[in-house]
N, C-alpha and C positions, 0 to 999 in steps of 0.2 A: 480100654479102647484107645486107639490112636487115630488122629484125624489126618487125612490126606486130602489135598485139593488137586483136582485134575481139570486143566483147561483143555477143551476139545474143539478142534477145528473140523467142521463137517463139509461134506461135498455140498456144492451149491444147491440150495433149496431143501436141504435135508435136516436142518437143525431141530425143528419141532418133532420130526419123526424119530430122530435119534433120542431126543429128550423123553419122548413117550416110551420108547423101547427100554431105555435105561430105568425109568421109573417103574416099569412093569416087571423087570427081570433082575434088578440088582438090589437085594435087600440091604446091603451095606450103605446105600445112598441115603444121606440125610437131607440134602437140598441140592437143587440143580437150577441154575439161573441162566437165562439167555443174556448174552452180552454183545457189545459192539467191539470192533477192532479185529485183530488177527484171529482171535478165537471166538467161536460162536456160543459156547456153553462153558460154565464154570460149575463144577460139581464138588460137593463136600461129602466125603465118604468116611465112615468109621470102621476101622479094621481091628480085629482081635490082636492083642500084643504079639502073638506068635505068627500072625499072618504076614506073608511076604508081599510087600507093596508092588514089587516088580511083577510077580506072578499074577497078582490080582489085576493089575493093569493089562497085562498081555492076554489073560484068559477071559476077563469079564468086560472090560471097557473097549479096548481096541478092536475086538472082533464085531462090535455092533455095526450093523449095516449103515453106511453113510458116514462113518468116522474116517477122517482123512489123516489127522495128526493129533498127538496129545502132548501135553507138557505137565509134569507132576511136581507138586510142592508137598513136602512132608512137614507137618507142624510139630513143634517141640512143646510149646506151652500155650494155654489159652488165657487171655486176660479179659476182664470185664470192667466196665465203668462203674463208678459208685459216687457217692457224695464227695464233693471237693472241700 
């Protein structure tokens, strides 16, 4: 599985509605956070190795009602903390 992070800018007043719709309809979503700043939501999604991130974005995330703009980051490696 590969992780991608998608920042989502929503139409005014639509962030919670978009978050609810994403949680209900996108099984690849691991976590979705509300944020402040330019983007309203930050989502972490896990895709299959052969799944096209661009196609996933344009078919599953961008069509959600209330989504205005997205910005996608593709993760290469995951690191975790441990004893120092």
